[in-house]
C-alpha positions as a printed NumPy array, in Angstrom:
array([[  0.   ,   0.   ,   0.   ],
       [  1.432,   3.385,  -1.022],
       [  2.367,   5.76 ,   1.772],
       [  0.015,   8.701,   2.178],
       [  1.317,  11.9  ,   0.685],
       [  2.265,  14.645,   3.149],
       [  1.193,  18.223,   2.34 ],
       [  4.717,  19.717,   2.029],
       [  6.313,  16.631,   0.515],
       [  7.31 ,  18.436,  -2.688],
       [  9.459,  21.021,  -0.859],
       [ 13.202,  20.879,  -0.32 ],
       [ 14.593,  23.019,   2.51 ],
       [ 18.209,  23.732,   3.41 ],
       [ 18.542,  24.512,   7.109],
       [ 21.72 ,  26.456,   7.845],
       [ 20.98 ,  27.729,  11.345],
       [ 21.806,  26.364,  14.78 ],
       [ 20.178,  26.002,  18.187],
       [ 16.568,  27.088,  18.396],
       [ 14.743,  29.57 ,  16.181],
       [ 15.935,  28.517,  12.731],
       [ 15.927,  24.765,  13.416],
       [ 12.474,  24.934,  15.02 ],
       [ 11.211,  26.399,  11.743],
       [ 12.777,  23.441,   9.962],
       [ 11.112,  21.072,  12.397],
       [  7.682,  22.599,  11.714],
       [  8.074,  22.262,   7.949],
       [  9.51 ,  18.772,   8.296],
       [  6.548,  17.622,  10.391],
       [  4.376,  18.124,   7.327],
       [  6.627,  16.393,   4.869],
       [  9.193,  18.902,   3.601],
       [ 12.626,  17.409,   2.939],
       [ 14.831,  19.193,   5.479],
       [ 18.558,  19.014,   4.799],
       [ 20.377,  20.337,   7.858],
       [ 23.839,  21.743,   7.181],
       [ 26.485,  21.636,   9.918],
       [ 30.12 ,  22.725,   9.576],
       [ 32.498,  19.724,   9.578],
       [ 33.912,  19.122,  13.033],
       [ 31.624,  21.635,  14.711],
       [ 28.133,  20.341,  15.396],
       [ 24.996,  22.261,  16.244],
       [ 25.258,  22.834,  20.032],
       [ 21.705,  21.53 ,  20.31 ],
       [ 23.111,  18.004,  19.971],
       [ 24.408,  18.38 ,  23.543],
       [ 21.767,  20.614,  25.151],
       [ 19.297,  19.452,  27.77 ],
       [ 19.344,  16.315,  29.861],
       [ 21.088,  13.222,  28.52 ],
       [ 20.584,   9.481,  28.788],
       [ 23.425,   7.076,  27.999],
       [ 25.347,  10.009,  26.559],
       [ 22.518,  10.987,  24.19 ],
       [ 21.097,  14.508,  24.407],
       [ 17.322,  14.37 ,  24.812],
       [ 16.44 ,  17.653,  23.071],
       [ 18.157,  17.032,  19.741],
       [ 16.   ,  14.087,  18.59 ],
       [ 12.911,  16.306,  18.917],
       [ 14.302,  19.502,  17.395],
       [ 15.861,  17.645,  14.461],
       [ 13.245,  14.986,  13.795],
       [ 12.525,  14.215,  10.144],
       [ 15.738,  15.971,   9.053],
       [ 18.703,  14.813,   7.022],
       [ 22.204,  15.863,   8.068],
       [ 25.077,  16.92 ,   5.832],
       [ 28.35 ,  18.638,   6.631],
       [ 29.575,  21.601,   4.609],
       [ 32.114,  24.343,   5.306],
       [ 30.466,  27.588,   4.236],
       [ 33.493,  29.638,   5.247],
       [ 35.442,  28.253,   2.285],
       [ 34.754,  29.192,  -1.32 ],
       [ 34.525,  25.57 ,  -2.396],
       [ 31.886,  24.919,   0.244],
       [ 30.   ,  28.03 ,  -0.832],
       [ 30.03 ,  26.808,  -4.427],
       [ 28.637,  23.442,  -3.369],
       [ 25.799,  25.171,  -1.537],
       [ 25.081,  27.183,  -4.677],
       [ 24.764,  23.921,  -6.592],
       [ 22.294,  22.648,  -4.03 ],
       [ 20.349,  25.917,  -4.274],
       [ 19.445,  25.181,  -7.895],
       [ 16.912,  22.604,  -6.771],
       [ 15.931,  24.036,  -3.373],
       [ 12.716,  25.804,  -2.419],
       [ 13.626,  27.329,   0.943],
       [ 16.803,  28.286,   2.795],
       [ 16.525,  28.791,   6.559],
       [ 19.253,  30.742,   8.341],
       [ 19.474,  32.388,  11.739],
       [ 22.957,  33.888,  11.733],
       [ 23.734,  37.465,  12.658],
       [ 22.808,  39.749,   9.723],
       [ 25.7  ,  40.094,   7.295],
       [ 27.034,  36.566,   7.822],
       [ 25.482,  35.123,   4.675],
       [ 26.713,  38.152,   2.726],
       [ 30.241,  37.656,   4.112],
       [ 30.113,  34.096,   2.799],
       [ 29.043,  35.297,  -0.664],
       [ 25.636,  33.72 ,  -0.059],
       [ 23.381,  36.773,   0.005],
       [ 19.814,  36.442,  -1.169],
       [ 20.672,  38.518,  -4.228],
       [ 23.408,  36.048,  -5.152],
       [ 21.343,  32.925,  -4.475],
       [ 18.204,  34.25 ,  -6.18 ],
       [ 20.205,  34.792,  -9.38 ],
       [ 20.843,  31.048,  -9.32 ],
       [ 17.248,  30.204,  -8.363],
       [ 14.723,  33.074,  -8.733],
       [ 12.047,  30.97 ,  -6.997],
       [ 14.126,  30.613,  -3.827],
       [ 12.627,  31.729,  -0.522],
       [ 15.118,  32.698,   2.194],
       [ 13.794,  32.578,   5.758],
       [ 16.023,  34.799,   7.898],
       [ 15.648,  34.928,  11.685],
       [ 17.814,  37.198,  13.827],
       [ 17.698,  39.193,  17.022],
       [ 16.666,  42.509,  15.469],
       [ 15.964,  41.825,  11.8  ],
       [ 17.905,  42.589,   8.635],
       [ 17.473,  46.383,   8.85 ],
       [ 17.552,  49.115,  11.474],
       [ 20.224,  50.502,  13.816],
       [ 20.368,  47.285,  15.883],
       [ 20.615,  44.836,  12.983],
       [ 24.243,  43.874,  13.676],
       [ 23.678,  43.229,  17.379],
       [ 23.873,  39.671,  18.621],
       [ 20.469,  38.591,  19.824],
       [ 19.331,  35.501,  21.672],
       [ 15.752,  34.665,  22.619],
       [ 16.283,  36.015,  26.126],
       [ 17.127,  39.452,  24.72 ],
       [ 14.129,  39.307,  22.407],
       [ 11.891,  38.49 ,  25.366],
       [ 13.345,  41.412,  27.322],
       [ 13.207,  44.028,  24.561],
       [  9.92 ,  42.728,  23.17 ],
       [  8.241,  43.619,  26.473],
       [  7.523,  40.124,  27.799],
       [  9.979,  40.007,  30.699],
       [  8.683,  43.286,  32.105],
       [  5.239,  41.773,  32.664],
       [  6.408,  38.323,  33.804],
       [  6.712,  37.589,  37.505],
       [  5.511,  39.238,  40.692],
       [  5.522,  42.905,  41.678],
       [  7.921,  42.426,  44.595],
       [ 10.529,  40.507,  42.567],
       [ 12.738,  41.157,  39.529],
       [ 11.443,  40.341,  36.038],
       [ 11.272,  36.606,  35.493],
       [ 11.942,  34.185,  32.676],
       [  9.166,  31.941,  31.413],
       [ 10.312,  28.341,  31.888],
       [ 10.969,  27.679,  28.189],
       [ 12.764,  29.453,  25.335],
       [  9.581,  31.218,  24.29 ],
       [ 11.291,  34.026,  22.339],
       [ 13.006,  31.595,  19.966],
       [  9.866,  29.504,  19.582],
       [  7.687,  32.512,  18.778],
       [ 10.202,  33.669,  16.174],
       [ 10.198,  30.207,  14.632],
       [  6.406,  30.131,  14.464],
       [  6.263,  33.553,  12.781],
       [  9.055,  32.497,  10.417],
       [  7.097,  29.365,   9.514],
       [  3.978,  31.414,   8.831],
       [  6.023,  33.805,   6.695],
       [  7.535,  30.913,   4.777],
       [  4.138,  29.401,   4.   ],
       [  2.784,  32.806,   2.944],
       [  5.752,  33.308,   0.606],
       [  5.289,  29.824,  -0.839],
       [  1.621,  30.555,  -1.508],
       [  2.464,  33.877,  -3.172],
       [  5.126,  32.174,  -5.287],
       [  2.428,  30.031,  -6.876],
       [  1.04 ,  33.215,  -8.438],
       [  4.203,  35.22 ,  -9.167],
       [  6.723,  32.429,  -9.734],
       [  9.196,  34.435,  -7.651],
       [ 10.826,  33.903,  -4.296],
       [ 11.518,  36.49 ,  -1.611],
       [ 13.049,  37.055,   1.821],
       [ 11.122,  36.319,   5.007],
       [ 12.68 ,  38.584,   7.659],
       [ 11.785,  37.618,  11.238],
       [ 13.199,  39.345,  14.329],
       [ 13.129,  37.818,  17.795],
       [ 12.095,  41.014,  19.565],
       [  9.321,  41.686,  17.033],
       [  7.953,  38.157,  17.367],
       [  7.645,  38.658,  21.117],
       [  6.255,  42.174,  20.75 ],
       [  3.575,  40.928,  18.341],
       [  1.866,  38.93 ,  21.111],
       [  1.946,  41.707,  23.691],
       [ -1.754,  42.493,  23.428],
       [ -2.696,  46.142,  24.069],
       [  0.386,  47.399,  25.927],
       [  1.07 ,  50.174,  23.375],
       [ -2.39 ,  51.811,  23.263],
       [ -2.589,  51.207,  27.022],
       [  0.451,  53.466,  27.327],
       [ -0.022,  55.969,  24.506],
       [ -3.79 ,  56.453,  24.864],
       [ -4.464,  55.683,  28.509],
       [ -1.117,  56.494,  30.155],
       [ -0.9  ,  53.018,  31.666],
       [  2.227,  50.861,  31.669],
       [  1.461,  47.22 ,  32.34 ],
       [  3.755,  45.764,  34.971],
       [  4.328,  42.402,  36.6  ],
       [  1.138,  41.143,  38.189],
       [  1.938,  37.545,  39.087],
       [ -0.901,  35.176,  38.219],
       [ -3.564,  37.786,  37.5  ],
       [ -4.503,  39.973,  34.557],
       [ -5.363,  43.514,  35.692],
       [ -9.082,  44.175,  35.6  ],
       [ -9.967,  40.604,  34.632],
       [-11.468,  38.452,  37.387],
       [-11.726,  35.792,  38.428],
       [ -8.721,  34.371,  36.592],
       [ -6.111,  33.044,  38.963],
       [ -4.691,  30.   ,  40.699],
       [ -6.363,  28.751,  43.866],
       [ -5.05 ,  26.558,  46.691],
       [ -6.899,  23.32 ,  47.45 ],
       [ -7.358,  21.024,  50.425],
       [ -4.674,  18.602,  49.236],
       [ -2.103,  21.389,  49.018],
       [ -2.008,  21.89 ,  45.275],
       [ -3.203,  24.643,  42.966],
       [ -5.864,  24.727,  40.293],
       [ -6.496,  27.35 ,  37.635],
       [ -9.969,  28.848,  37.309],
       [-10.962,  31.262,  34.548],
       [-14.477,  32.595,  35.019],
       [-14.275,  36.247,  34.058],
       [-17.214,  36.278,  31.6  ],
       [-20.584,  37.079,  33.16 ],
       [-22.258,  33.782,  32.284],
       [-19.271,  31.705,  33.339],
       [-18.998,  33.607,  36.616],
       [-22.634,  32.82 ,  37.375],
       [-21.881,  29.124,  36.822],
       [-18.873,  29.393,  39.155],
       [-21.116,  30.876,  41.853],
       [-23.473,  27.923,  41.423],
       [-20.534,  25.513,  41.69 ],
       [-19.546,  27.213,  44.961],
       [-23.174,  26.998,  46.143],
       [-23.225,  30.776,  46.463],
       [-25.439,  31.781,  43.512],
       [-26.254,  35.122,  45.147],
       [-22.712,  36.37 ,  44.401],
       [-23.553,  36.608,  40.693],
       [-26.023,  39.402,  41.482],
       [-23.91 ,  41.086,  44.153],
       [-23.095,  44.62 ,  42.944],
       [-19.44 ,  44.04 ,  43.82 ],
       [-19.193,  41.172,  41.324],
       [-22.126,  41.377,  38.921],
       [-20.237,  43.077,  36.067],
       [-16.845,  42.654,  34.447],
       [-15.596,  46.008,  35.76 ],
       [-16.929,  45.404,  39.257],
       [-15.148,  42.063,  39.478],
       [-11.933,  43.682,  38.293],
       [-12.191,  46.379,  40.967],
       [-12.871,  43.804,  43.689],
       [-10.433,  41.182,  42.446],
       [ -8.619,  40.556,  45.736],
       [-11.821,  40.065,  47.696],
       [-13.3  ,  37.81 ,  45.028],
       [-10.154,  35.68 ,  44.753],
       [-10.071,  35.224,  48.52 ],
       [-13.688,  34.086,  48.54 ],
       [-13.074,  31.572,  45.765],
       [-10.006,  30.222,  47.524],
       [-11.968,  29.793,  50.742],
       [-14.146,  27.397,  48.741],
       [-11.33 ,  25.545,  46.925],
       [ -9.48 ,  25.   ,  50.224],
       [-12.361,  22.876,  51.455],
       [-11.989,  20.357,  48.618],
       [ -9.301,  18.135,  47.101],
       [ -8.229,  19.42 ,  43.69 ],
       [ -9.847,  16.599,  41.696],
       [-13.151,  17.013,  43.497],
       [-13.196,  20.765,  42.97 ],
       [-12.363,  20.289,  39.286],
       [-15.121,  17.709,  38.876],
       [-17.666,  20.199,  40.235],
       [-16.341,  22.975,  38.024],
       [-16.392,  20.735,  34.963],
       [-19.986,  19.757,  35.635],
       [-20.926,  23.438,  35.77 ],
       [-18.977,  24.309,  32.621],
       [-16.362,  26.49 ,  34.332],
       [-12.918,  26.514,  32.607],
       [-10.473,  25.026,  35.098],
       [ -7.556,  22.663,  35.361],
       [ -4.564,  21.382,  37.265],
       [ -1.143,  22.913,  36.795],
       [  0.528,  20.048,  34.99 ],
       [  4.042,  18.703,  35.372],
       [  5.571,  16.359,  32.8  ],
       [  4.279,  13.446,  34.894],
       [  0.727,  14.783,  34.744],
       [  0.971,  15.267,  30.978],
       [  2.185,  11.715,  30.39 ],
       [ -0.68 ,  10.255,  32.416],
       [ -3.454,  12.41 ,  30.963],
       [ -5.971,  10.595,  28.695],
       [ -6.573,  13.721,  26.58 ],
       [ -2.91 ,  13.803,  25.568],
       [ -3.054,  10.085,  24.825],
       [ -6.231,  10.228,  22.758],
       [ -4.895,  13.139,  20.675],
       [ -1.527,  11.415,  20.121],
       [  0.325,  14.313,  21.675],
       [  3.016,  12.044,  23.067],
       [  4.357,   9.826,  20.321],
       [  7.143,   7.268,  20.377],
       [  9.715,   7.1  ,  17.596],
       [ 12.481,   4.54 ,  17.309],
       [ 15.913,   5.83 ,  18.361],
       [ 19.06 ,   3.913,  17.309],
       [ 20.501,   3.961,  20.839],
       [ 17.58 ,   4.51 ,  23.206],
       [ 14.861,   2.444,  21.564],
       [ 11.384,   3.974,  21.768],
       [ 11.878,   7.728,  22.172],
       [  8.909,   9.769,  23.517],
       [  8.372,  13.258,  22.109],
       [  5.622,  15.831,  21.514],
       [  3.172,  15.002,  18.756],
       [  2.363,  17.201,  15.791],
       [  0.464,  20.491,  16.002],
       [ -1.828,  21.426,  14.327],
       [ -3.972,  18.403,  13.454],
       [ -5.018,  18.239,   9.804],
       [ -8.1  ,  16.146,   9.046],
       [ -7.08 ,  14.869,   5.609],
       [ -3.303,  15.272,   5.301],
       [ -1.874,  15.127,   8.84 ],
       [  1.818,  15.482,   9.546],
       [  4.088,  12.638,  10.54 ],
       [  7.329,  12.024,  12.428],
       [  9.25 ,   9.46 ,  10.392],
       [ 12.462,   9.4  ,  12.405],
       [ 14.363,  11.134,  15.208],
       [ 17.084,  13.665,  14.523],
       [ 20.158,  12.233,  12.765],
       [ 22.478,  10.873,  15.44 ],
       [ 25.67 ,  11.397,  13.416],
       [ 26.84 ,  14.572,  11.689],
       [ 26.926,  14.134,   7.936],
       [ 24.814,  10.995,   8.101],
       [ 23.272,  11.812,   4.724],
       [ 26.372,  13.163,   2.946],
       [ 26.528,  10.284,   0.499],
       [ 22.791,  10.363,  -0.217],
       [ 22.601,  14.124,  -0.768],
       [ 25.867,  14.725,  -2.58 ],
       [ 25.662,  11.666,  -4.802],
       [ 21.965,  11.799,  -5.63 ],
       [ 21.517,  15.557,  -5.955],
       [ 24.921,  16.665,  -7.226],
       [ 26.293,  13.472,  -8.751],
       [ 29.523,  13.413,  -6.717],
       [ 31.323,  10.064,  -6.881],
       [ 33.128,   8.387,  -3.996],
       [ 36.474,   9.824,  -5.039],
       [ 35.076,  13.373,  -5.038],
       [ 33.498,  12.858,  -1.614],
       [ 36.757,  11.522,  -0.208],
       [ 38.654,  14.52 ,  -1.605],
       [ 36.159,  16.992,  -0.09 ],
       [ 36.367,  15.23 ,   3.245],
       [ 40.166,  15.331,   3.287],
       [ 40.059,  19.073,   2.545],
       [ 37.485,  19.483,   5.358],
       [ 34.952,  20.99 ,   2.978],
       [ 32.464,  18.339,   4.096]])
C-alpha cells in the first residue's frame, strides 16, 4: 500500500541555522513532509546536539528539534563549500538561516546572489533585530528578544525582579512567525513564480503577542507591569489553593461563566452582588473575590473541585508537570506524546504534531540524525552526482 502523501512533501529546505529559532522552523516544515537538509560545519556540530538532559550520553532535546531531518556537513566559510551550496540551491525551495545579519553576505551567499541562481528561492532569515535598522548587527538571543519585546517586564511578581518563562519562548515565537512567513511566501510564489526574503526578528515576534500594551500606554497612560498570576481588571482568573495542598487554575471572568462558578460554589447570590455582577466590578474587587473563591477551593481536594467545576462548565484545570501530561488521557487520545524509534535509546517519547489536519496530517518518520553528515553520500551523490572519489577529496580538505 502506497504511503500517504504529506502536504509539504514536494518542498526541499536547506537549514543552515543552529540552536533554536531557525531549526524549530525546519522542524515545523519537516513535520508536514518537507525534505529538510540540515547543514552543519564539519567538526563543529549544532550545540543543540548536547543541550538538555542526557541518557546514555545521548542529548534528549536534539531528537525532537531535528526529527525528520537529514544531516550533511559543509564548510560555508570556504569558497569551495559556498560553491557546493550554490549547486544545491538550484533545486531548493527554501533556505533557513538564523545567523547574525551580514554573515550570509560575508560568505558570498546573500539572497541577491542565491536568487540569481534560483529566482524561486525563498530565504527565511531569523535574527535578534531583523535585517534592517540601527540594531541589525547586534547579537540577539531569545532572552534578549523576550526582554526588549516587552515580555519580561510583565512576567513575575511585583515584589521581585522580572522573570523568565520556563521555556525558550522568544526563539519559539520567532520560529512560528518564520514558519507562517515561509508558507505565505510559498503561496504567493504560486502566483508570481518568484521567491523572496522572510525577515523575522526575535524582539518583534515577542512584541507581536503583547496584546494592548502600546495603546494602554499611549492612549491611557498606563504601563502594564508584573502582576503575578492575575490579569489587571480581569477576574476571576487566577490560581487557587486546594485542600490537598495543590493549585488549580480557574478562569471565570465572563458574566455567564462567573454565574456558573457561583453555582458551583453553592453561592449563587454572588452573581447578582453589585461588587461582582459586572466585568468592571469584578476587576475592581479582584482581591476580595479571589479570597472568597479560595476559601471554597481549600475545602476540597483538587480533583473534586475540578469535577464540580467541569460539571458546571467552568474553565479550570490542574497545573501540569511532565508526569501529569504523560498520564493524561486527553494527551493520549490526541496522540500528543508519540514514540519514535531511536538507534541507541529504543522507543523515544516526544511531543506530537500540532496542528492536526483532518485529511493530510503530519508525521514524524524518524528522530534527529544521530551522526553529523549521516546523509552526505545520499545528498551529494543523488543531488549533485559526486562520486566516492570526489566525496573523499572533499572530506580530506574538510569541505564536508
